mmCIF file of the N, C-alpha and C atoms, coordinates in Angstrom:
data_MODEL
# 
_entry.id   MODEL 
# 
loop_
_atom_site.group_PDB 
_atom_site.id 
_atom_site.type_symbol 
_atom_site.label_atom_id 
_atom_site.label_alt_id 
_atom_site.label_comp_id 
_atom_site.label_asym_id 
_atom_site.label_entity_id 
_atom_site.label_seq_id 
_atom_site.pdbx_PDB_ins_code 
_atom_site.Cartn_x 
_atom_site.Cartn_y 
_atom_site.Cartn_z 
_atom_site.occupancy 
_atom_site.B_iso_or_equiv 
_atom_site.pdbx_formal_charge 
_atom_site.auth_seq_id 
_atom_site.auth_comp_id 
_atom_site.auth_asym_id 
_atom_site.auth_atom_id 
_atom_site.pdbx_PDB_model_num 
ATOM 1   N N  . MET A 1 1  ? 25.106  5.536   -5.078  1.00 0.00 ? 1  MET A N  1 
ATOM 2   C CA . MET A 1 1  ? 24.052  4.551   -5.135  1.00 0.00 ? 1  MET A CA 1 
ATOM 3   C C  . MET A 1 1  ? 23.855  4.103   -6.575  1.00 0.00 ? 1  MET A C  1 
ATOM 4   N N  . GLU A 1 2  ? 23.804  2.810   -6.788  1.00 0.00 ? 2  GLU A N  1 
ATOM 5   C CA . GLU A 1 2  ? 23.662  2.244   -8.119  1.00 0.00 ? 2  GLU A CA 1 
ATOM 6   C C  . GLU A 1 2  ? 22.199  2.258   -8.557  1.00 0.00 ? 2  GLU A C  1 
ATOM 7   N N  . THR A 1 3  ? 21.952  2.605   -9.815  1.00 0.00 ? 3  THR A N  1 
ATOM 8   C CA . THR A 1 3  ? 20.607  2.606   -10.355 1.00 0.00 ? 3  THR A CA 1 
ATOM 9   C C  . THR A 1 3  ? 20.323  1.269   -11.018 1.00 0.00 ? 3  THR A C  1 
ATOM 10  N N  . ILE A 1 4  ? 19.195  0.667   -10.664 1.00 0.00 ? 4  ILE A N  1 
ATOM 11  C CA . ILE A 1 4  ? 18.774  -0.599  -11.246 1.00 0.00 ? 4  ILE A CA 1 
ATOM 12  C C  . ILE A 1 4  ? 17.491  -0.337  -12.011 1.00 0.00 ? 4  ILE A C  1 
ATOM 13  N N  . LYS A 1 5  ? 17.478  -0.723  -13.293 1.00 0.00 ? 5  LYS A N  1 
ATOM 14  C CA . LYS A 1 5  ? 16.298  -0.484  -14.113 1.00 0.00 ? 5  LYS A CA 1 
ATOM 15  C C  . LYS A 1 5  ? 15.452  -1.755  -14.168 1.00 0.00 ? 5  LYS A C  1 
ATOM 16  N N  . ILE A 1 6  ? 14.239  -1.673  -13.598 1.00 0.00 ? 6  ILE A N  1 
ATOM 17  C CA . ILE A 1 6  ? 13.271  -2.761  -13.668 1.00 0.00 ? 6  ILE A CA 1 
ATOM 18  C C  . ILE A 1 6  ? 11.899  -2.155  -13.895 1.00 0.00 ? 6  ILE A C  1 
ATOM 19  N N  . ASN A 1 7  ? 11.013  -2.962  -14.458 1.00 0.00 ? 7  ASN A N  1 
ATOM 20  C CA . ASN A 1 7  ? 9.662   -2.440  -14.656 1.00 0.00 ? 7  ASN A CA 1 
ATOM 21  C C  . ASN A 1 7  ? 8.825   -2.723  -13.417 1.00 0.00 ? 7  ASN A C  1 
ATOM 22  N N  . VAL A 1 8  ? 7.634   -2.178  -13.379 1.00 0.00 ? 8  VAL A N  1 
ATOM 23  C CA . VAL A 1 8  ? 6.793   -2.268  -12.185 1.00 0.00 ? 8  VAL A CA 1 
ATOM 24  C C  . VAL A 1 8  ? 6.430   -3.711  -11.858 1.00 0.00 ? 8  VAL A C  1 
ATOM 25  N N  . ASN A 1 9  ? 6.199   -4.543  -12.884 1.00 0.00 ? 9  ASN A N  1 
ATOM 26  C CA . ASN A 1 9  ? 5.861   -5.942  -12.620 1.00 0.00 ? 9  ASN A CA 1 
ATOM 27  C C  . ASN A 1 9  ? 7.028   -6.680  -11.972 1.00 0.00 ? 9  ASN A C  1 
ATOM 28  N N  . GLN A 1 10 ? 8.238   -6.387  -12.420 1.00 0.00 ? 10 GLN A N  1 
ATOM 29  C CA . GLN A 1 10 ? 9.412   -6.996  -11.801 1.00 0.00 ? 10 GLN A CA 1 
ATOM 30  C C  . GLN A 1 10 ? 9.562   -6.526  -10.355 1.00 0.00 ? 10 GLN A C  1 
ATOM 31  N N  . LEU A 1 11 ? 9.272   -5.273  -10.113 1.00 0.00 ? 11 LEU A N  1 
ATOM 32  C CA . LEU A 1 11 ? 9.350   -4.731  -8.761  1.00 0.00 ? 11 LEU A CA 1 
ATOM 33  C C  . LEU A 1 11 ? 8.325   -5.407  -7.848  1.00 0.00 ? 11 LEU A C  1 
ATOM 34  N N  . ILE A 1 12 ? 7.130   -5.600  -8.352  1.00 0.00 ? 12 ILE A N  1 
ATOM 35  C CA . ILE A 1 12 ? 6.088   -6.257  -7.568  1.00 0.00 ? 12 ILE A CA 1 
ATOM 36  C C  . ILE A 1 12 ? 6.508   -7.685  -7.231  1.00 0.00 ? 12 ILE A C  1 
ATOM 37  N N  . GLU A 1 13 ? 7.011   -8.399  -8.205  1.00 0.00 ? 13 GLU A N  1 
ATOM 38  C CA . GLU A 1 13 ? 7.448   -9.777  -7.964  1.00 0.00 ? 13 GLU A CA 1 
ATOM 39  C C  . GLU A 1 13 ? 8.597   -9.819  -6.964  1.00 0.00 ? 13 GLU A C  1 
ATOM 40  N N  . ALA A 1 14 ? 9.512   -8.878  -7.057  1.00 0.00 ? 14 ALA A N  1 
ATOM 41  C CA . ALA A 1 14 ? 10.622  -8.818  -6.100  1.00 0.00 ? 14 ALA A CA 1 
ATOM 42  C C  . ALA A 1 14 ? 10.096  -8.521  -4.696  1.00 0.00 ? 14 ALA A C  1 
ATOM 43  N N  . ALA A 1 15 ? 9.128   -7.618  -4.587  1.00 0.00 ? 15 ALA A N  1 
ATOM 44  C CA . ALA A 1 15 ? 8.569   -7.265  -3.285  1.00 0.00 ? 15 ALA A CA 1 
ATOM 45  C C  . ALA A 1 15 ? 7.855   -8.458  -2.654  1.00 0.00 ? 15 ALA A C  1 
ATOM 46  N N  . LYS A 1 16 ? 7.216   -9.286  -3.467  1.00 0.00 ? 16 LYS A N  1 
ATOM 47  C CA . LYS A 1 16 ? 6.522   -10.470 -2.962  1.00 0.00 ? 16 LYS A CA 1 
ATOM 48  C C  . LYS A 1 16 ? 7.487   -11.468 -2.319  1.00 0.00 ? 16 LYS A C  1 
ATOM 49  N N  . GLN A 1 17 ? 8.738   -11.417 -2.709  1.00 0.00 ? 17 GLN A N  1 
ATOM 50  C CA . GLN A 1 17 ? 9.728   -12.346 -2.181  1.00 0.00 ? 17 GLN A CA 1 
ATOM 51  C C  . GLN A 1 17 ? 10.342  -11.869 -0.864  1.00 0.00 ? 17 GLN A C  1 
ATOM 52  N N  . LEU A 1 18 ? 10.035  -10.655 -0.472  1.00 0.00 ? 18 LEU A N  1 
ATOM 53  C CA . LEU A 1 18 ? 10.589  -10.106 0.769   1.00 0.00 ? 18 LEU A CA 1 
ATOM 54  C C  . LEU A 1 18 ? 9.919   -10.718 1.991   1.00 0.00 ? 18 LEU A C  1 
ATOM 55  N N  . SER A 1 19 ? 10.637  -10.694 3.082   1.00 0.00 ? 19 SER A N  1 
ATOM 56  C CA . SER A 1 19 ? 10.061  -11.118 4.357   1.00 0.00 ? 19 SER A CA 1 
ATOM 57  C C  . SER A 1 19 ? 9.032   -10.073 4.782   1.00 0.00 ? 19 SER A C  1 
ATOM 58  N N  . PRO A 1 20 ? 8.110   -10.445 5.663   1.00 0.00 ? 20 PRO A N  1 
ATOM 59  C CA . PRO A 1 20 ? 7.138   -9.444  6.143   1.00 0.00 ? 20 PRO A CA 1 
ATOM 60  C C  . PRO A 1 20 ? 7.821   -8.206  6.726   1.00 0.00 ? 20 PRO A C  1 
ATOM 61  N N  . LYS A 1 21 ? 8.920   -8.408  7.447   1.00 0.00 ? 21 LYS A N  1 
ATOM 62  C CA . LYS A 1 21 ? 9.642   -7.277  8.037   1.00 0.00 ? 21 LYS A CA 1 
ATOM 63  C C  . LYS A 1 21 ? 10.186  -6.352  6.948   1.00 0.00 ? 21 LYS A C  1 
ATOM 64  N N  . ASP A 1 22 ? 10.760  -6.936  5.907   1.00 0.00 ? 22 ASP A N  1 
ATOM 65  C CA . ASP A 1 22 ? 11.301  -6.117  4.823   1.00 0.00 ? 22 ASP A CA 1 
ATOM 66  C C  . ASP A 1 22 ? 10.201  -5.472  3.986   1.00 0.00 ? 22 ASP A C  1 
ATOM 67  N N  . ARG A 1 23 ? 9.059   -6.138  3.872   1.00 0.00 ? 23 ARG A N  1 
ATOM 68  C CA . ARG A 1 23 ? 7.926   -5.518  3.169   1.00 0.00 ? 23 ARG A CA 1 
ATOM 69  C C  . ARG A 1 23 ? 7.478   -4.262  3.896   1.00 0.00 ? 23 ARG A C  1 
ATOM 70  N N  . LEU A 1 24 ? 7.459   -4.333  5.232   1.00 0.00 ? 24 LEU A N  1 
ATOM 71  C CA . LEU A 1 24 ? 7.090   -3.153  6.013   1.00 0.00 ? 24 LEU A CA 1 
ATOM 72  C C  . LEU A 1 24 ? 8.102   -2.029  5.813   1.00 0.00 ? 24 LEU A C  1 
ATOM 73  N N  . LYS A 1 25 ? 9.373   -2.379  5.742   1.00 0.00 ? 25 LYS A N  1 
ATOM 74  C CA . LYS A 1 25 ? 10.399  -1.354  5.485   1.00 0.00 ? 25 LYS A CA 1 
ATOM 75  C C  . LYS A 1 25 ? 10.165  -0.698  4.128   1.00 0.00 ? 25 LYS A C  1 
ATOM 76  N N  . LEU A 1 26 ? 9.849   -1.520  3.126   1.00 0.00 ? 26 LEU A N  1 
ATOM 77  C CA . LEU A 1 26 ? 9.591   -1.000  1.785   1.00 0.00 ? 26 LEU A CA 1 
ATOM 78  C C  . LEU A 1 26 ? 8.368   -0.088  1.791   1.00 0.00 ? 26 LEU A C  1 
ATOM 79  N N  . TYR A 1 27 ? 7.310   -0.539  2.451   1.00 0.00 ? 27 TYR A N  1 
ATOM 80  C CA . TYR A 1 27 ? 6.087   0.262   2.560   1.00 0.00 ? 27 TYR A CA 1 
ATOM 81  C C  . TYR A 1 27 ? 6.395   1.597   3.238   1.00 0.00 ? 27 TYR A C  1 
ATOM 82  N N  . ASP A 1 28 ? 7.126   1.543   4.341   1.00 0.00 ? 28 ASP A N  1 
ATOM 83  C CA . ASP A 1 28 ? 7.471   2.781   5.051   1.00 0.00 ? 28 ASP A CA 1 
ATOM 84  C C  . ASP A 1 28 ? 8.305   3.706   4.171   1.00 0.00 ? 28 ASP A C  1 
ATOM 85  N N  . ALA A 1 29 ? 9.221   3.138   3.410   1.00 0.00 ? 29 ALA A N  1 
ATOM 86  C CA . ALA A 1 29 ? 10.067  3.954   2.544   1.00 0.00 ? 29 ALA A CA 1 
ATOM 87  C C  . ALA A 1 29 ? 9.245   4.642   1.454   1.00 0.00 ? 29 ALA A C  1 
ATOM 88  N N  . MET A 1 30 ? 8.225   3.948   0.957   1.00 0.00 ? 30 MET A N  1 
ATOM 89  C CA . MET A 1 30 ? 7.404   4.528   -0.114  1.00 0.00 ? 30 MET A CA 1 
ATOM 90  C C  . MET A 1 30 ? 6.481   5.616   0.405   1.00 0.00 ? 30 MET A C  1 
ATOM 91  N N  . TRP A 1 31 ? 5.956   5.445   1.617   1.00 0.00 ? 31 TRP A N  1 
ATOM 92  C CA . TRP A 1 31 ? 4.948   6.356   2.125   1.00 0.00 ? 31 TRP A CA 1 
ATOM 93  C C  . TRP A 1 31 ? 5.456   7.291   3.200   1.00 0.00 ? 31 TRP A C  1 
ATOM 94  N N  . ASP A 1 32 ? 6.730   7.188   3.544   1.00 0.00 ? 32 ASP A N  1 
ATOM 95  C CA . ASP A 1 32 ? 7.270   8.011   4.619   1.00 0.00 ? 32 ASP A CA 1 
ATOM 96  C C  . ASP A 1 32 ? 7.615   9.424   4.166   1.00 0.00 ? 32 ASP A C  1 
ATOM 97  N N  . ASP A 1 33 ? 7.632   9.638   2.868   1.00 0.00 ? 33 ASP A N  1 
ATOM 98  C CA . ASP A 1 33 ? 7.915   10.990  2.379   1.00 0.00 ? 33 ASP A CA 1 
ATOM 99  C C  . ASP A 1 33 ? 6.834   11.937  2.885   1.00 0.00 ? 33 ASP A C  1 
ATOM 100 N N  . ASP A 1 34 ? 7.145   13.196  2.864   1.00 0.00 ? 34 ASP A N  1 
ATOM 101 C CA . ASP A 1 34 ? 6.170   14.184  3.299   1.00 0.00 ? 34 ASP A CA 1 
ATOM 102 C C  . ASP A 1 34 ? 5.011   14.228  2.311   1.00 0.00 ? 34 ASP A C  1 
ATOM 103 N N  . MET A 1 35 ? 3.970   13.491  2.637   1.00 0.00 ? 35 MET A N  1 
ATOM 104 C CA . MET A 1 35 ? 2.790   13.467  1.788   1.00 0.00 ? 35 MET A CA 1 
ATOM 105 C C  . MET A 1 35 ? 1.866   14.591  2.237   1.00 0.00 ? 35 MET A C  1 
ATOM 106 N N  . ILE A 1 36 ? 1.537   15.435  1.319   1.00 0.00 ? 36 ILE A N  1 
ATOM 107 C CA . ILE A 1 36 ? 0.685   16.578  1.639   1.00 0.00 ? 36 ILE A CA 1 
ATOM 108 C C  . ILE A 1 36 ? -0.728  16.272  1.167   1.00 0.00 ? 36 ILE A C  1 
ATOM 109 N N  . ILE A 1 37 ? -1.652  16.289  2.102   1.00 0.00 ? 37 ILE A N  1 
ATOM 110 C CA . ILE A 1 37 ? -3.061  16.095  1.776   1.00 0.00 ? 37 ILE A CA 1 
ATOM 111 C C  . ILE A 1 37 ? -3.676  17.480  1.618   1.00 0.00 ? 37 ILE A C  1 
ATOM 112 N N  . PRO A 1 38 ? -4.226  17.754  0.444   1.00 0.00 ? 38 PRO A N  1 
ATOM 113 C CA . PRO A 1 38 ? -4.798  19.087  0.225   1.00 0.00 ? 38 PRO A CA 1 
ATOM 114 C C  . PRO A 1 38 ? -5.846  19.438  1.279   1.00 0.00 ? 38 PRO A C  1 
ATOM 115 N N  . VAL A 1 39 ? -5.876  20.688  1.663   1.00 0.00 ? 39 VAL A N  1 
ATOM 116 C CA . VAL A 1 39 ? -6.809  21.167  2.677   1.00 0.00 ? 39 VAL A CA 1 
ATOM 117 C C  . VAL A 1 39 ? -8.245  20.851  2.285   1.00 0.00 ? 39 VAL A C  1 
ATOM 118 N N  . GLU A 1 40 ? -8.575  20.997  1.027   1.00 0.00 ? 40 GLU A N  1 
ATOM 119 C CA . GLU A 1 40 ? -9.937  20.705  0.575   1.00 0.00 ? 40 GLU A CA 1 
ATOM 120 C C  . GLU A 1 40 ? -10.293 19.239  0.822   1.00 0.00 ? 40 GLU A C  1 
ATOM 121 N N  . HIS A 1 41 ? -9.359  18.327  0.607   1.00 0.00 ? 41 HIS A N  1 
ATOM 122 C CA . HIS A 1 41 ? -9.613  16.908  0.868   1.00 0.00 ? 41 HIS A CA 1 
ATOM 123 C C  . HIS A 1 41 ? -9.808  16.669  2.368   1.00 0.00 ? 41 HIS A C  1 
ATOM 124 N N  . GLN A 1 42 ? -9.017  17.365  3.168   1.00 0.00 ? 42 GLN A N  1 
ATOM 125 C CA . GLN A 1 42 ? -9.171  17.240  4.618   1.00 0.00 ? 42 GLN A CA 1 
ATOM 126 C C  . GLN A 1 42 ? -10.554 17.712  5.052   1.00 0.00 ? 42 GLN A C  1 
ATOM 127 N N  . ARG A 1 43 ? -11.005 18.813  4.462   1.00 0.00 ? 43 ARG A N  1 
ATOM 128 C CA . ARG A 1 43 ? -12.333 19.348  4.795   1.00 0.00 ? 43 ARG A CA 1 
ATOM 129 C C  . ARG A 1 43 ? -13.440 18.363  4.427   1.00 0.00 ? 43 ARG A C  1 
ATOM 130 N N  . ILE A 1 44 ? -13.303 17.718  3.266   1.00 0.00 ? 44 ILE A N  1 
ATOM 131 C CA . ILE A 1 44 ? -14.302 16.742  2.829   1.00 0.00 ? 44 ILE A CA 1 
ATOM 132 C C  . ILE A 1 44 ? -14.397 15.595  3.832   1.00 0.00 ? 44 ILE A C  1 
ATOM 133 N N  . VAL A 1 45 ? -13.257 15.081  4.253   1.00 0.00 ? 45 VAL A N  1 
ATOM 134 C CA . VAL A 1 45 ? -13.246 13.974  5.212   1.00 0.00 ? 45 VAL A CA 1 
ATOM 135 C C  . VAL A 1 45 ? -13.857 14.411  6.540   1.00 0.00 ? 45 VAL A C  1 
ATOM 136 N N  . LEU A 1 46 ? -13.458 15.562  7.028   1.00 0.00 ? 46 LEU A N  1 
ATOM 137 C CA . LEU A 1 46 ? -14.002 16.053  8.304   1.00 0.00 ? 46 LEU A CA 1 
ATOM 138 C C  . LEU A 1 46 ? -15.503 16.292  8.212   1.00 0.00 ? 46 LEU A C  1 
ATOM 139 N N  . ASP A 1 47 ? -15.962 16.785  7.072   1.00 0.00 ? 47 ASP A N  1 
ATOM 140 C CA . ASP A 1 47 ? -17.386 16.999  6.864   1.00 0.00 ? 47 ASP A CA 1 
ATOM 141 C C  . ASP A 1 47 ? -18.145 15.671  6.880   1.00 0.00 ? 47 ASP A C  1 
ATOM 142 N N  . ARG A 1 48 ? -17.591 14.657  6.233   1.00 0.00 ? 48 ARG A N  1 
ATOM 143 C CA . ARG A 1 48 ? -18.240 13.344  6.206   1.00 0.00 ? 48 ARG A CA 1 
ATOM 144 C C  . ARG A 1 48 ? -18.269 12.715  7.595   1.00 0.00 ? 48 ARG A C  1 
ATOM 145 N N  . ILE A 1 49 ? -17.212 12.882  8.363   1.00 0.00 ? 49 ILE A N  1 
ATOM 146 C CA . ILE A 1 49 ? -17.185 12.369  9.737   1.00 0.00 ? 49 ILE A CA 1 
ATOM 147 C C  . ILE A 1 49 ? -18.264 13.050  10.569  1.00 0.00 ? 49 ILE A C  1 
ATOM 148 N N  . ALA A 1 50 ? -18.363 14.362  10.440  1.00 0.00 ? 50 ALA A N  1 
ATOM 149 C CA . ALA A 1 50 ? -19.369 15.111  11.200  1.00 0.00 ? 50 ALA A CA 1 
ATOM 150 C C  . ALA A 1 50 ? -20.775 14.660  10.813  1.00 0.00 ? 50 ALA A C  1 
ATOM 151 N N  . LYS A 1 51 ? -21.034 14.476  9.516   1.00 0.00 ? 51 LYS A N  1 
ATOM 152 C CA . LYS A 1 51 ? -22.351 14.030  9.063   1.00 0.00 ? 51 LYS A CA 1 
ATOM 153 C C  . LYS A 1 51 ? -22.676 12.644  9.589   1.00 0.00 ? 51 LYS A C  1 
ATOM 154 N N  . SER A 1 52 ? -21.676 11.769  9.636   1.00 0.00 ? 52 SER A N  1 
ATOM 155 C CA . SER A 1 52 ? -21.933 10.410  10.125  1.00 0.00 ? 52 SER A CA 1 
ATOM 156 C C  . SER A 1 52 ? -22.234 10.403  11.613  1.00 0.00 ? 52 SER A C  1 
ATOM 157 N N  . LYS A 1 53 ? -21.652 11.341  12.356  1.00 0.00 ? 53 LYS A N  1 
ATOM 158 C CA . LYS A 1 53 ? -21.909 11.417  13.796  1.00 0.00 ? 53 LYS A CA 1 
ATOM 159 C C  . LYS A 1 53 ? -23.290 11.984  14.084  1.00 0.00 ? 53 LYS A C  1 
ATOM 160 N N  . THR A 1 54 ? -23.735 12.952  13.287  1.00 0.00 ? 54 THR A N  1 
ATOM 161 C CA . THR A 1 54 ? -25.036 13.566  13.534  1.00 0.00 ? 54 THR A CA 1 
ATOM 162 C C  . THR A 1 54 ? -26.177 12.765  12.919  1.00 0.00 ? 54 THR A C  1 
ATOM 163 N N  . ASN A 1 55 ? -25.856 11.909  11.965  1.00 0.00 ? 55 ASN A N  1 
ATOM 164 C CA . ASN A 1 55 ? -26.892 11.137  11.280  1.00 0.00 ? 55 ASN A CA 1 
ATOM 165 C C  . ASN A 1 55 ? -26.364 9.726   10.993  1.00 0.00 ? 55 ASN A C  1 
ATOM 166 N N  . PRO A 1 56 ? -26.134 8.906   12.030  1.00 0.00 ? 56 PRO A N  1 
ATOM 167 C CA . PRO A 1 56 ? -25.509 7.596   11.831  1.00 0.00 ? 56 PRO A CA 1 
ATOM 168 C C  . PRO A 1 56 ? -26.336 6.631   10.977  1.00 0.00 ? 56 PRO A C  1 
ATOM 169 N N  . GLU A 1 57 ? -27.637 6.837   10.878  1.00 0.00 ? 57 GLU A N  1 
ATOM 170 C CA . GLU A 1 57 ? -28.451 5.927   10.072  1.00 0.00 ? 57 GLU A CA 1 
ATOM 171 C C  . GLU A 1 57 ? -28.172 6.059   8.578   1.00 0.00 ? 57 GLU A C  1 
ATOM 172 N N  . ARG A 1 58 ? -27.464 7.100   8.182   1.00 0.00 ? 58 ARG A N  1 
ATOM 173 C CA . ARG A 1 58 ? -27.119 7.261   6.763   1.00 0.00 ? 58 ARG A CA 1 
ATOM 174 C C  . ARG A 1 58 ? -25.985 6.340   6.346   1.00 0.00 ? 58 ARG A C  1 
ATOM 175 N N  . LEU A 1 59 ? -25.283 5.765   7.333   1.00 0.00 ? 59 LEU A N  1 
ATOM 176 C CA . LEU A 1 59 ? -24.174 4.867   7.039   1.00 0.00 ? 59 LEU A CA 1 
ATOM 177 C C  . LEU A 1 59 ? -24.693 3.500   6.604   1.00 0.00 ? 59 LEU A C  1 
ATOM 178 N N  . LEU A 1 60 ? -23.953 2.876   5.716   1.00 0.00 ? 60 LEU A N  1 
ATOM 179 C CA . LEU A 1 60 ? -24.323 1.561   5.223   1.00 0.00 ? 60 LEU A CA 1 
ATOM 180 C C  . LEU A 1 60 ? -23.419 0.505   5.844   1.00 0.00 ? 60 LEU A C  1 
ATOM 181 N N  . ASP A 1 61 ? -23.963 -0.676  6.053   1.00 0.00 ? 61 ASP A N  1 
ATOM 182 C CA . ASP A 1 61 ? -23.197 -1.785  6.592   1.00 0.00 ? 61 ASP A CA 1 
ATOM 183 C C  . ASP A 1 61 ? -22.327 -2.379  5.480   1.00 0.00 ? 61 ASP A C  1 
ATOM 184 N N  . TRP A 1 62 ? -21.031 -2.478  5.724   1.00 0.00 ? 62 TRP A N  1 
ATOM 185 C CA . TRP A 1 62 ? -20.112 -2.941  4.688   1.00 0.00 ? 62 TRP A CA 1 
ATOM 186 C C  . TRP A 1 62 ? -20.440 -4.357  4.230   1.00 0.00 ? 62 TRP A C  1 
ATOM 187 N N  . ASP A 1 63 ? -20.789 -5.234  5.154   1.00 0.00 ? 63 ASP A N  1 
ATOM 188 C CA . ASP A 1 63 ? -21.103 -6.617  4.764   1.00 0.00 ? 63 ASP A CA 1 
ATOM 189 C C  . ASP A 1 63 ? -22.267 -6.652  3.792   1.00 0.00 ? 63 ASP A C  1 
ATOM 190 N N  . GLU A 1 64 ? -23.255 -5.808  4.009   1.00 0.00 ? 64 GLU A N  1 
ATOM 191 C CA . GLU A 1 64 ? -24.409 -5.758  3.109   1.00 0.00 ? 64 GLU A CA 1 
ATOM 192 C C  . GLU A 1 64 ? -24.034 -5.123  1.766   1.00 0.00 ? 64 GLU A C  1 
ATOM 193 N N  . VAL A 1 65 ? -23.298 -4.059  1.807   1.00 0.00 ? 65 VAL A N  1 
ATOM 194 C CA . VAL A 1 65 ? -22.904 -3.361  0.584   1.00 0.00 ? 65 VAL A CA 1 
ATOM 195 C C  . VAL A 1 65 ? -22.012 -4.255  -0.281  1.00 0.00 ? 65 VAL A C  1 
ATOM 196 N N  . SER A 1 66 ? -21.069 -4.940  0.355   1.00 0.00 ? 66 SER A N  1 
ATOM 197 C CA . SER A 1 66 ? -20.118 -5.764  -0.408  1.00 0.00 ? 66 SER A CA 1 
ATOM 198 C C  . SER A 1 66 ? -20.813 -6.886  -1.155  1.00 0.00 ? 66 SER A C  1 
ATOM 199 N N  . LYS A 1 67 ? -21.982 -7.323  -0.714  1.00 0.00 ? 67 LYS A N  1 
ATOM 200 C CA . LYS A 1 67 ? -22.724 -8.370  -1.406  1.00 0.00 ? 67 LYS A CA 1 
ATOM 201 C C  . LYS A 1 67 ? -23.266 -7.891  -2.751  1.00 0.00 ? 67 LYS A C  1 
ATOM 202 N N  . THR A 1 68 ? -23.427 -6.583  -2.884  1.00 0.00 ? 68 THR A N  1 
ATOM 203 C CA . THR A 1 68 ? -23.986 -6.035  -4.126  1.00 0.00 ? 68 THR A CA 1 
ATOM 204 C C  . THR A 1 68 ? -22.917 -5.675  -5.153  1.00 0.00 ? 68 THR A C  1 
ATOM 205 N N  . LEU A 1 69 ? -21.659 -5.799  -4.764  1.00 0.00 ? 69 LEU A N  1 
ATOM 206 C CA . LEU A 1 69 ? -20.581 -5.443  -5.688  1.00 0.00 ? 69 LEU A CA 1 
ATOM 207 C C  . LEU A 1 69 ? -20.253 -6.556  -6.643  1.00 0.00 ? 69 LEU A C  1 
# 
């Protein structure tokens, strides 16, 4: 396999020229590796999901929040 040296901006511009189908292939290739999510991060997410289910009024409406950004 030949190595091609390009910087990240060149890579981004090249990716923008791809068809939607090829962009999906590129995305899959980048994220298809065995990504390990630390157990502690998993616990945080599960804890937040549980809190949102038991106390749904604590959740904020995205449309309202995005107006303040």
